[in-house]
MIDOSE-1310 file (N, C-alpha, C; in nm, 2 decimals, decimal comma, always signed):
residues 267
mtkk	+0,08/-0,12/+0,00/+0,00/+0,00/+0,00/+0,09/+0,12/+0,00; +0,06/+0,22/-0,09/+0,14/+0,34/-0,10/+0,11/+0,43/+0,02; +0,22/+0,48/+0,08/+0,22/+0,57/+0,19/+0,24/+0,71/+0,15; +0,16/+0,80/+0,20/+0,17/+0,94/+0,17/+0,25/+1,01/+0,28
vgfi	+0,37/+1,07/+0,24/+0,45/+1,13/+0,34/+0,46/+1,28/+0,31; +0,42/+1,36/+0,40/+0,42/+1,51/+0,38/+0,53/+1,58/+0,46; +0,59/+1,67/+0,40/+0,70/+1,75/+0,47/+0,66/+1,89/+0,49; +0,65/+1,93/+0,61/+0,62/+2,07/+0,64/+0,76/+2,14/+0,67
gtgn	+0,81/+2,21/+0,57/+0,95/+2,26/+0,57/+1,03/+2,18/+0,48; +1,08/+2,24/+0,37/+1,17/+2,17/+0,28/+1,30/+2,24/+0,26; +1,36/+2,28/+0,37/+1,49/+2,34/+0,37/+1,60/+2,23/+0,35; +1,72/+2,26/+0,40/+1,83/+2,16/+0,38/+1,80/+2,02/+0,42
mgaa	+1,76/+2,01/+0,55/+1,74/+1,87/+0,60/+1,61/+1,81/+0,55; +1,50/+1,88/+0,54/+1,38/+1,83/+0,48/+1,40/+1,79/+0,34; +1,47/+1,87/+0,26/+1,50/+1,84/+0,12/+1,59/+1,72/+0,11; +1,68/+1,70/+0,20/+1,77/+1,58/+0,19/+1,69/+1,46/+0,21
iirg	+1,60/+1,46/+0,31/+1,52/+1,34/+0,34/+1,43/+1,31/+0,22; +1,37/+1,41/+0,16/+1,29/+1,40/+0,04/+1,36/+1,33/-0,07; +1,49/+1,38/-0,10/+1,57/+1,32/-0,21/+1,60/+1,18/-0,18; +1,62/+1,15/-0,05/+1,65/+1,01/-0,01/+1,54/+0,91/-0,04
magd	+1,41/+0,97/-0,03/+1,29/+0,89/-0,04/+1,24/+0,89/-0,19; +1,28/+0,99/-0,26/+1,23/+1,00/-0,40/+1,26/+0,88/-0,48; +1,17/+0,84/-0,56/+1,19/+0,72/-0,65/+1,13/+0,59/-0,59; +1,10/+0,60/-0,47/+1,03/+0,48/-0,41/+0,89/+0,47/-0,45
enit	+0,85/+0,37/-0,53/+0,72/+0,36/-0,59/+0,61/+0,34/-0,48; +0,65/+0,30/-0,36/+0,55/+0,28/-0,25/+0,53/+0,40/-0,17; +0,59/+0,52/-0,21/+0,57/+0,64/-0,13/+0,53/+0,75/-0,22; +0,43/+0,83/-0,18/+0,39/+0,95/-0,24/+0,44/+1,07/-0,16
llgs	+0,52/+1,16/-0,21/+0,58/+1,27/-0,14/+0,49/+1,40/-0,16; +0,47/+1,47/-0,04/+0,40/+1,60/-0,05/+0,49/+1,70/+0,03; +0,47/+1,83/-0,01/+0,56/+1,93/+0,06/+0,49/+2,06/+0,07; +0,52/+2,13/+0,18/+0,47/+2,27/+0,20/+0,58/+2,35/+0,26
dlnk	+0,60/+2,47/+0,20/+0,71/+2,56/+0,25/+0,67/+2,70/+0,21; +0,72/+2,79/+0,30/+0,69/+2,93/+0,27/+0,77/+2,98/+0,14; +0,88/+2,92/+0,12/+0,96/+2,95/+0,00/+0,90/+2,87/-0,12; +0,81/+2,93/-0,19/+0,74/+2,86/-0,30/+0,83/+2,83/-0,42
talk	+0,93/+2,92/-0,44/+1,02/+2,90/-0,55/+1,10/+2,77/-0,53; +1,16/+2,76/-0,41/+1,24/+2,65/-0,38/+1,16/+2,52/-0,38; +1,04/+2,53/-0,33/+0,95/+2,41/-0,32/+0,92/+2,37/-0,46; +0,89/+2,46/-0,56/+0,86/+2,42/-0,69/+0,98/+2,35/-0,76
alae	+1,10/+2,40/-0,73/+1,22/+2,34/-0,79/+1,24/+2,20/-0,73; +1,22/+2,18/-0,60/+1,23/+2,05/-0,54/+1,12/+1,95/-0,60; +1,00/+2,01/-0,62/+0,90/+1,92/-0,68/+0,94/+1,88/-0,82; +0,99/+1,96/-0,90/+1,04/+1,93/-1,03/+1,15/+1,82/-1,03
etgl	+1,23/+1,83/-0,93/+1,34/+1,74/-0,92/+1,30/+1,60/-0,87; +1,20/+1,60/-0,77/+1,17/+1,47/-0,70/+1,03/+1,42/-0,73; +0,95/+1,49/-0,79/+0,81/+1,45/-0,82/+0,72/+1,48/-0,70; +0,77/+1,55/-0,60/+0,69/+1,59/-0,49/+0,56/+1,67/-0,53
iqcd	+0,45/+1,64/-0,46/+0,33/+1,72/-0,48/+0,33/+1,84/-0,39; +0,31/+1,96/-0,45/+0,31/+2,08/-0,37/+0,17/+2,11/-0,31; +0,18/+2,15/-0,18/+0,05/+2,18/-0,11/+0,05/+2,32/-0,07; -0,07/+2,38/-0,07/-0,08/+2,53/-0,05/-0,06/+2,56/+0,10
sprd	-0,09/+2,47/+0,19/-0,07/+2,50/+0,33/-0,04/+2,38/+0,41; +0,02/+2,39/+0,53/+0,04/+2,28/+0,62/-0,08/+2,20/+0,64; -0,20/+2,26/+0,66/-0,32/+2,19/+0,69/-0,37/+2,11/+0,57; -0,35/+2,16/+0,45/-0,39/+2,08/+0,33/-0,30/+1,96/+0,33
lakd	-0,17/+1,98/+0,36/-0,07/+1,87/+0,35/-0,11/+1,76/+0,46; -0,14/+1,80/+0,58/-0,17/+1,71/+0,69/-0,30/+1,63/+0,65; -0,39/+1,69/+0,59/-0,52/+1,62/+0,55/-0,49/+1,51/+0,45; -0,39/+1,52/+0,36/-0,37/+1,43/+0,26/-0,25/+1,33/+0,29
sdfi	-0,19/+1,34/+0,41/-0,07/+1,26/+0,44/-0,10/+1,16/+0,55; -0,03/+1,04/+0,54/-0,03/+0,94/+0,64/+0,08/+0,98/+0,75; +0,19/+1,03/+0,70/+0,30/+1,07/+0,79/+0,33/+1,21/+0,76; +0,34/+1,29/+0,87/+0,37/+1,44/+0,85/+0,50/+1,46/+0,92
vlav	+0,60/+1,50/+0,83/+0,74/+1,52/+0,88/+0,75/+1,67/+0,91; +0,77/+1,70/+1,04/+0,78/+1,84/+1,08/+0,93/+1,88/+1,08; +0,96/+1,96/+0,97/+1,10/+2,00/+0,95/+1,12/+2,15/+0,95; +1,06/+2,21/+1,05/+1,06/+2,36/+1,07/+1,15/+2,39/+1,19
kpqh	+1,18/+2,52/+1,21/+1,26/+2,56/+1,32/+1,17/+2,53/+1,45; +1,24/+2,49/+1,56/+1,17/+2,46/+1,68/+1,07/+2,56/+1,73; +1,11/+2,69/+1,72/+1,02/+2,80/+1,77/+0,89/+2,81/+1,68; +0,89/+2,76/+1,56/+0,77/+2,76/+1,48/+0,68/+2,64/+1,49
apav	+0,74/+2,53/+1,54/+0,67/+2,41/+1,54/+0,54/+2,41/+1,62; +0,52/+2,46/+1,74/+0,39/+2,46/+1,81/+0,28/+2,52/+1,73; +0,31/+2,64/+1,66/+0,20/+2,70/+1,58/+0,16/+2,62/+1,46; +0,26/+2,55/+1,40/+0,23/+2,47/+1,29/+0,14/+2,35/+1,33
leei	+0,18/+2,29/+1,44/+0,10/+2,17/+1,49/-0,04/+2,21/+1,54; -0,05/+2,33/+1,59/-0,18/+2,38/+1,63/-0,27/+2,40/+1,50; -0,20/+2,45/+1,40/-0,28/+2,47/+1,27/-0,33/+2,34/+1,21; -0,24/+2,23/+1,21/-0,28/+2,11/+1,15/-0,36/+2,01/+1,24
apel	-0,37/+2,04/+1,37/-0,43/+1,95/+1,46/-0,57/+1,90/+1,42; -0,66/+1,99/+1,36/-0,79/+1,94/+1,33/-0,79/+1,83/+1,22; -0,68/+1,82/+1,15/-0,67/+1,71/+1,04/-0,61/+1,58/+1,09; -0,57/+1,58/+1,22/-0,50/+1,46/+1,27/-0,59/+1,36/+1,34
desk	-0,55/+1,24/+1,33/-0,62/+1,13/+1,40/-0,52/+1,01/+1,42; -0,56/+0,90/+1,48/-0,47/+0,80/+1,51/-0,41/+0,72/+1,38; -0,48/+0,75/+1,27/-0,43/+0,69/+1,15/-0,31/+0,76/+1,09; -0,28/+0,88/+1,14/-0,17/+0,96/+1,10/-0,06/+0,96/+1,20
cvis	+0,06/+1,00/+1,16/+0,18/+1,01/+1,25/+0,26/+1,13/+1,22; +0,29/+1,20/+1,33/+0,38/+1,32/+1,31/+0,52/+1,28/+1,35; +0,61/+1,31/+1,26/+0,75/+1,28/+1,28/+0,83/+1,42/+1,29; +0,88/+1,45/+1,40/+0,95/+1,58/+1,42/+1,10/+1,57/+1,42
iaag	+1,17/+1,65/+1,34/+1,31/+1,66/+1,34/+1,35/+1,79/+1,40; +1,26/+1,86/+1,47/+1,29/+1,99/+1,53/+1,36/+1,97/+1,67; +1,47/+2,03/+1,68/+1,55/+2,00/+1,80/+1,48/+2,05/+1,93; +1,50/+1,97/+2,03/+1,45/+2,02/+2,17/+1,30/+1,99/+2,19
ltvs	+1,23/+1,95/+2,10/+1,08/+1,93/+2,12/+1,06/+1,78/+2,17; +1,02/+1,77/+2,29/+1,00/+1,64/+2,35/+0,87/+1,57/+2,30; +0,86/+1,44/+2,32/+0,74/+1,37/+2,28/+0,62/+1,43/+2,35; +0,64/+1,46/+2,47/+0,53/+1,52/+2,55/+0,48/+1,65/+2,49
klkd	+0,58/+1,74/+2,45/+0,54/+1,87/+2,40/+0,48/+1,85/+2,26; +0,53/+1,76/+2,18/+0,47/+1,73/+2,05/+0,33/+1,69/+2,06; +0,30/+1,59/+2,16/+0,16/+1,54/+2,17/+0,07/+1,65/+2,22; +0,12/+1,73/+2,31/+0,04/+1,84/+2,36/+0,00/+1,94/+2,25
scen	+0,10/+1,97/+2,16/+0,07/+2,06/+2,05/-0,02/+2,00/+1,95; -0,02/+1,87/+1,94/-0,11/+1,79/+1,85/-0,25/+1,77/+1,92; -0,26/+1,81/+2,04/-0,39/+1,79/+2,12/-0,41/+1,64/+2,14; -0,30/+1,56/+2,14/-0,30/+1,42/+2,16/-0,39/+1,35/+2,06
rcpv	-0,40/+1,40/+1,94/-0,49/+1,34/+1,83/-0,42/+1,23/+1,76; -0,28/+1,22/+1,76/-0,22/+1,12/+1,68/-0,08/+1,09/+1,75; -0,03/+0,97/+1,72/+0,10/+0,93/+1,77/+0,21/+1,02/+1,71; +0,32/+1,03/+1,78/+0,43/+1,11/+1,73/+0,57/+1,04/+1,75
vrvm	+0,66/+1,08/+1,66/+0,80/+1,02/+1,66/+0,89/+1,14/+1,67; +0,99/+1,13/+1,76/+1,09/+1,23/+1,76/+1,22/+1,18/+1,70; +1,28/+1,26/+1,61/+1,40/+1,22/+1,54/+1,51/+1,33/+1,56; +1,63/+1,29/+1,58/+1,74/+1,39/+1,58/+1,84/+1,34/+1,47
pntp	+1,86/+1,42/+1,36/+1,95/+1,39/+1,26/+2,08/+1,47/+1,28; +2,18/+1,44/+1,20/+2,30/+1,53/+1,19/+2,33/+1,57/+1,05; +2,41/+1,67/+1,03/+2,42/+1,73/+0,89/+2,48/+1,64/+0,79; +2,57/+1,54/+0,82/+2,62/+1,45/+0,71/+2,51/+1,38/+0,64
alvn	+2,39/+1,38/+0,69/+2,27/+1,33/+0,62/+2,26/+1,39/+0,48; +2,31/+1,52/+0,47/+2,30/+1,59/+0,34/+2,38/+1,52/+0,23; +2,47/+1,43/+0,27/+2,55/+1,35/+0,17/+2,53/+1,20/+0,20; +2,42/+1,17/+0,25/+2,38/+1,03/+0,27/+2,48/+0,96/+0,37
agvf	+2,53/+1,03/+0,46/+2,63/+0,97/+0,56/+2,59/+1,02/+0,70; +2,46/+1,03/+0,73/+2,42/+1,08/+0,85/+2,41/+0,98/+0,96; +2,38/+1,02/+1,08/+2,35/+0,94/+1,20/+2,22/+0,99/+1,25; +2,12/+0,91/+1,26/+1,98/+0,95/+1,31/+1,95/+0,87/+1,44
avcl	+1,90/+0,95/+1,54/+1,83/+0,89/+1,65/+1,68/+0,90/+1,64; +1,61/+0,79/+1,66/+1,47/+0,78/+1,64/+1,41/+0,74/+1,77; +1,32/+0,82/+1,83/+1,25/+0,79/+1,95/+1,11/+0,73/+1,92; +1,08/+0,61/+1,96/+0,96/+0,54/+1,94/+0,89/+0,52/+2,08
ddah	+0,90/+0,61/+2,17/+0,85/+0,59/+2,30/+0,69/+0,61/+2,31; +0,63/+0,67/+2,21/+0,49/+0,69/+2,22/+0,42/+0,56/+2,21; +0,35/+0,52/+2,31/+0,28/+0,39/+2,32/+0,17/+0,38/+2,22; +0,12/+0,49/+2,16/+0,01/+0,48/+2,06/+0,06/+0,45/+1,92
lsde	+0,19/+0,44/+1,90/+0,24/+0,41/+1,77/+0,20/+0,27/+1,73; +0,15/+0,25/+1,61/+0,13/+0,11/+1,56/+0,26/+0,05/+1,52; +0,27/-0,08/+1,50/+0,39/-0,15/+1,45/+0,43/-0,09/+1,32; +0,33/-0,07/+1,23/+0,36/-0,02/+1,10/+0,42/+0,12/+1,10
qssf	+0,37/+0,20/+1,19/+0,42/+0,34/+1,20/+0,56/+0,34/+1,26; +0,59/+0,25/+1,35/+0,72/+0,24/+1,41/+0,82/+0,20/+1,31; +0,78/+0,09/+1,23/+0,88/+0,04/+1,13/+0,91/+0,14/+1,02; +0,80/+0,21/+0,97/+0,82/+0,30/+0,87/+0,91/+0,42/+0,92
srem	+0,89/+0,46/+1,04/+0,96/+0,58/+1,09/+1,11/+0,55/+1,10; +1,15/+0,42/+1,12/+1,29/+0,38/+1,12/+1,34/+0,37/+0,98; +1,26/+0,31/+0,90/+1,31/+0,28/+0,76/+1,33/+0,40/+0,67; +1,25/+0,50/+0,69/+1,25/+0,61/+0,60/+1,38/+0,69/+0,60
fgpl	+1,46/+0,68/+0,71/+1,58/+0,75/+0,71/+1,70/+0,67/+0,67; +1,68/+0,54/+0,64/+1,79/+0,45/+0,61/+1,87/+0,49/+0,49; +1,81/+0,55/+0,38/+1,89/+0,59/+0,26/+1,99/+0,70/+0,29; +1,97/+0,77/+0,41/+2,05/+0,89/+0,44/+2,16/+0,86/+0,54
gdvy	+2,17/+0,74/+0,59/+2,27/+0,70/+0,69/+2,23/+0,59/+0,78; +2,29/+0,60/+0,90/+2,26/+0,49/+1,00/+2,15/+0,54/+1,10; +2,07/+0,45/+1,14/+1,95/+0,48/+1,22/+1,96/+0,40/+1,35; +1,95/+0,47/+1,46/+1,95/+0,41/+1,60/+1,82/+0,45/+1,67
vlae	+1,75/+0,35/+1,72/+1,64/+0,37/+1,80/+1,68/+0,39/+1,95; +1,65/+0,51/+2,00/+1,69/+0,55/+2,14/+1,57/+0,59/+2,22; +1,58/+0,56/+2,35/+1,48/+0,61/+2,44/+1,50/+0,76/+2,45; +1,39/+0,83/+2,48/+1,40/+0,98/+2,48/+1,50/+1,03/+2,58
nqfd	+1,52/+0,96/+2,69/+1,62/+1,00/+2,79/+1,76/+0,99/+2,75; +1,78/+0,94/+2,63/+1,92/+0,93/+2,57/+1,94/+1,04/+2,46; +1,83/+1,11/+2,43/+1,84/+1,21/+2,32/+1,94/+1,33/+2,35; +1,94/+1,37/+2,47/+2,03/+1,48/+2,50/+2,18/+1,44/+2,49
tftg	+2,21/+1,32/+2,53/+2,34/+1,27/+2,50/+2,37/+1,26/+2,36; +2,28/+1,20/+2,28/+2,30/+1,19/+2,13/+2,32/+1,33/+2,07; +2,24/+1,43/+2,12/+2,26/+1,57/+2,07/+2,40/+1,62/+2,10; +2,44/+1,60/+2,22/+2,57/+1,66/+2,26/+2,69/+1,59/+2,18
vigs	+2,68/+1,46/+2,16/+2,79/+1,39/+2,09/+2,78/+1,39/+1,94; +2,66/+1,35/+1,89/+2,64/+1,32/+1,75/+2,57/+1,44/+1,67; +2,47/+1,49/+1,73/+2,40/+1,60/+1,67/+2,49/+1,72/+1,65; +2,56/+1,76/+1,75/+2,66/+1,87/+1,75/+2,79/+1,83/+1,69
gpay	+2,82/+1,70/+1,69/+2,95/+1,64/+1,65/+3,01/+1,69/+1,53; +2,94/+1,71/+1,41/+3,00/+1,76/+1,29/+3,07/+1,89/+1,31; +3,02/+1,98/+1,40/+3,08/+2,11/+1,42/+3,22/+2,09/+1,49; +3,22/+1,99/+1,58/+3,35/+1,97/+1,65/+3,46/+1,92/+1,55
vfyf	+3,41/+1,83/+1,46/+3,50/+1,77/+1,36/+3,55/+1,88/+1,27; +3,46/+1,97/+1,22/+3,50/+2,08/+1,13/+3,59/+2,18/+1,20; +3,57/+2,20/+1,33/+3,65/+2,29/+1,40/+3,79/+2,24/+1,41; +3,81/+2,11/+1,43/+3,94/+2,05/+1,43/+4,01/+2,05/+1,29
ieam	+3,93/+2,02/+1,19/+3,98/+2,03/+1,05/+4,03/+2,17/+1,02; +3,95/+2,27/+1,06/+4,00/+2,41/+1,04/+4,13/+2,43/+1,11; +4,14/+2,39/+1,23/+4,27/+2,41/+1,31/+4,39/+2,34/+1,24; +4,36/+2,22/+1,19/+4,47/+2,14/+1,12/+4,51/+2,22/+0,99
iesa	+4,41/+2,27/+0,92/+4,45/+2,34/+0,80/+4,53/+2,47/+0,83; +4,48/+2,54/+0,93/+4,56/+2,66/+0,97/+4,70/+2,63/+1,01; +4,72/+2,52/+1,08/+4,85/+2,48/+1,13/+4,94/+2,46/+1,00; +4,88/+2,39/+0,90/+4,96/+2,36/+0,78/+5,00/+2,49/+0,71
velg	+4,90/+2,58/+0,70/+4,93/+2,71/+0,64/+5,03/+2,79/+0,71; +5,02/+2,79/+0,84/+5,12/+2,86/+0,93/+5,26/+2,81/+0,91; +5,27/+2,68/+0,88/+5,40/+2,62/+0,86/+5,45/+2,62/+0,71; +5,37/+2,68/+0,63/+5,42/+2,71/+0,49/+5,35/+2,64/+0,38
lprd	+5,25/+2,55/+0,40/+5,18/+2,49/+0,29/+5,08/+2,58/+0,23; +5,06/+2,58/+0,10/+4,95/+2,66/+0,04/+4,81/+2,61/+0,09; +4,72/+2,71/+0,11/+4,59/+2,67/+0,17/+4,51/+2,57/+0,09; +4,51/+2,58/-0,04/+4,43/+2,48/-0,12/+4,49/+2,34/-0,10
qatl	+4,62/+2,33/-0,10/+4,68/+2,20/-0,09/+4,66/+2,15/+0,05; +4,68/+2,24/+0,15/+4,66/+2,20/+0,29/+4,52/+2,14/+0,31; +4,42/+2,21/+0,25/+4,28/+2,17/+0,27/+4,26/+2,03/+0,22; +4,31/+2,00/+0,10/+4,29/+1,87/+0,03/+4,36/+1,76/+0,12
mvek	+4,48/+1,80/+0,16/+4,56/+1,70/+0,24/+4,48/+1,66/+0,37; +4,44/+1,77/+0,44/+4,37/+1,75/+0,57/+4,24/+1,67/+0,55; +4,16/+1,71/+0,45/+4,04/+1,63/+0,42/+4,07/+1,49/+0,40; +4,17/+1,46/+0,33/+4,21/+1,32/+0,30/+4,25/+1,25/+0,43
lfeg	+4,32/+1,32/+0,51/+4,37/+1,27/+0,64/+4,25/+1,22/+0,72; +4,14/+1,30/+0,73/+4,03/+1,26/+0,81/+3,95/+1,15/+0,74; +3,94/+1,15/+0,61/+3,87/+1,05/+0,54/+3,94/+0,91/+0,56; +4,08/+0,91/+0,54/+4,15/+0,79/+0,56/+4,16/+0,74/+0,70
stkl	+4,17/+0,83/+0,80/+4,17/+0,79/+0,94/+4,04/+0,73/+0,98; +3,93/+0,79/+0,93/+3,80/+0,73/+0,96/+3,78/+0,59/+0,90; +3,82/+0,58/+0,78/+3,81/+0,45/+0,71/+3,89/+0,34/+0,78; +4,01/+0,38/+0,82/+4,10/+0,29/+0,90/+4,03/+0,24/+1,03
akes	+3,98/+0,34/+1,10/+3,91/+0,31/+1,23/+3,79/+0,22/+1,21; +3,72/+0,24/+1,10/+3,60/+0,16/+1,07/+3,63/+0,02/+1,03; +3,74/+0,01/+0,95/+3,77/-0,12/+0,88/+3,87/-0,21/+0,96; +3,94/-0,15/+1,05/+4,04/-0,22/+1,13/+3,98/-0,30/+1,24
nlhi	+4,04/-0,41/+1,28/+4,00/-0,48/+1,40/+4,06/-0,43/+1,53; +4,15/-0,33/+1,51/+4,22/-0,28/+1,63/+4,14/-0,17/+1,70; +4,16/-0,16/+1,83/+4,10/-0,06/+1,91/+4,15/+0,08/+1,87; +4,07/+0,18/+1,89/+4,11/+0,32/+1,85/+4,25/+0,35/+1,92
sqlr	+4,26/+0,31/+2,04/+4,39/+0,34/+2,12/+4,51/+0,27/+2,05; +4,49/+0,15/+2,00/+4,59/+0,08/+1,93/+4,63/+0,15/+1,80; +4,53/+0,20/+1,73/+4,56/+0,27/+1,61/+4,64/+0,40/+1,63; +4,61/+0,46/+1,74/+4,68/+0,58/+1,78/+4,83/+0,54/+1,81
emvt	+4,84/+0,43/+1,89/+4,98/+0,39/+1,92/+5,06/+0,35/+1,80; +5,00/+0,31/+1,69/+5,07/+0,27/+1,57/+5,15/+0,39/+1,52; +5,10/+0,51/+1,54/+5,16/+0,63/+1,49/+5,26/+0,70/+1,59; +5,26/+0,64/+1,71/+5,32/+0,71/+1,82/+5,45/+0,64/+1,86
spgg	+5,56/+0,66/+1,79/+5,69/+0,60/+1,81/+5,75/+0,66/+1,94; +5,82/+0,58/+2,02/+5,89/+0,64/+2,14/+5,99/+0,74/+2,09; +5,98/+0,86/+2,16/+6,08/+0,97/+2,13/+6,06/+1,03/+2,00; +5,95/+1,00/+1,93/+5,92/+1,06/+1,79/+5,85/+1,19/+1,79
ttvq	+5,81/+1,23/+1,67/+5,74/+1,36/+1,65/+5,60/+1,35/+1,71; +5,53/+1,24/+1,68/+5,39/+1,24/+1,72/+5,37/+1,24/+1,87; +5,45/+1,17/+1,95/+5,44/+1,16/+2,09/+5,46/+1,30/+2,15; +5,54/+1,38/+2,09/+5,56/+1,52/+2,14/+5,43/+1,60/+2,13
alvh	+5,36/+1,58/+2,01/+5,24/+1,65/+2,00/+5,13/+1,60/+2,09; +5,12/+1,47/+2,11/+5,02/+1,42/+2,20/+5,04/+1,45/+2,35; +5,17/+1,45/+2,39/+5,20/+1,49/+2,52/+5,16/+1,64/+2,55; +5,18/+1,72/+2,45/+5,14/+1,86/+2,46/+4,99/+1,87/+2,48
ldrt	+4,91/+1,79/+2,40/+4,77/+1,79/+2,41/+4,73/+1,75/+2,55; +4,79/+1,65/+2,60/+4,76/+1,60/+2,74/+4,79/+1,70/+2,84; +4,91/+1,77/+2,83/+4,95/+1,87/+2,92/+4,85/+1,99/+2,93; +4,79/+2,02/+2,81/+4,70/+2,13/+2,81/+4,55/+2,08/+2,82
atra	+4,54/+1,96/+2,87/+4,40/+1,90/+2,90/+4,31/+1,91/+2,78; +4,36/+1,88/+2,66/+4,27/+1,89/+2,54/+4,16/+1,78/+2,55; +4,20/+1,66/+2,59/+4,10/+1,56/+2,60/+3,98/+1,60/+2,70; +4,02/+1,65/+2,82/+3,92/+1,69/+2,92/+3,84/+1,80/+2,86
niid	+3,90/+1,90/+2,79/+3,82/+2,01/+2,73/+3,72/+1,96/+2,63; +3,76/+1,86/+2,55/+3,66/+1,80/+2,46/+3,54/+1,74/+2,53; +3,57/+1,66/+2,63/+3,47/+1,60/+2,71/+3,38/+1,71/+2,78; +3,44/+1,81/+2,83/+3,36/+1,92/+2,89/+3,28/+2,00/+2,79
avrk	+3,33/+2,01/+2,66/+3,26/+2,08/+2,56/+3,13/+2,00/+2,52; +3,15/+1,87/+2,51/+3,03/+1,78/+2,48/+2,93/+1,80/+2,59; +2,97/+1,80/+2,71/+2,88/+1,81/+2,82/+2,80/+1,95/+2,81; +2,87/+2,05/+2,77/+2,80/+2,18/+2,76/+2,69/+2,17/+2,65
sfek	+2,71/+2,10/+2,54/+2,61/+2,08/+2,44/+2,49/+2,00/+2,50; +2,53/+1,89/+2,57/+2,43/+1,81/+2,64/+2,34/+1,89/+2,74; +2,41/+1,97/+2,82/+2,33/+2,05/+2,91/+2,24/+2,15/+2,84; +2,29/+2,21/+2,73/+2,20/+2,31/+2,66/+2,08/+2,24/+2,60
siel	+2,10/+2,11/+2,55/+1,99/+2,03/+2,50/+1,88/+2,01/+2,60; +1,93/+1,98/+2,72/+1,83/+1,96/+2,84/+1,76/+2,09/+2,86; +1,83/+2,20/+2,86/+1,77/+2,33/+2,88/+1,66/+2,37/+2,78; +1,69/+2,34/+2,65/+1,60/+2,37/+2,54/+1,47/+2,28/+2,56
gkk	+1,49/+2,16/+2,61/+1,38/+2,07/+2,62/+1,28/+2,11/+2,73; +1,33/+2,20/+2,82/+1,25/+2,24/+2,93/+1,17/+2,37/+2,90; +1,20/+2,43/+2,79/+1,14/+2,56/+2,76/+1,00/+2,54/+2,70
């Protein structure tokens, strides 16, 4: 049976998910967005059906993906609530909105799923946390909510009390990685390499190191030790990082993100 999946908000993440689902003959895609020009272009690319309003979309959809900014989500859910019932499911990728808040905004008319993506989903290499804690979800709704993100990366079903941890480590994680990449590039430039060349080299460094970590049977610590010869260049750098508490600062930084996620969830 064909499922109708509607997206309220077709920005970067919403559009990425739509592209990942496009071409599936068992899915009909619908979309609503304030940017009508971008919506039309996405429709031409993916075959998505354009809807005039979120309420029209909700009326015609089995699954409603809420891909708007968190501060706009309650008003959108209030608008579409009259069209909701237990045969429909709201899937939210809006950060900080708990299952309880989503259900309240929906007036408890339908089951809800909370999802936390990260930005590598834009290149089909994302990591998704999916919360299926709502007891009113049918087996079919739970299964589809997991499967729909599969083309965009790895999907993990997590209890909602683990979402703040996921946010601090994985949701915010790409920014930490890019921050370190930037620093590595700047160090190469400061030591005399051309910026374009340094950028390509450092990008390949991260790509290769990640591939090695994923494909090797060795523990991460053993892989690090392979590069760390006694009295060599690498150990000097690593000792400096330890002396300046870099590892502890990274752990503390992740905790700051974790704590902010908790704070947002309480608002």
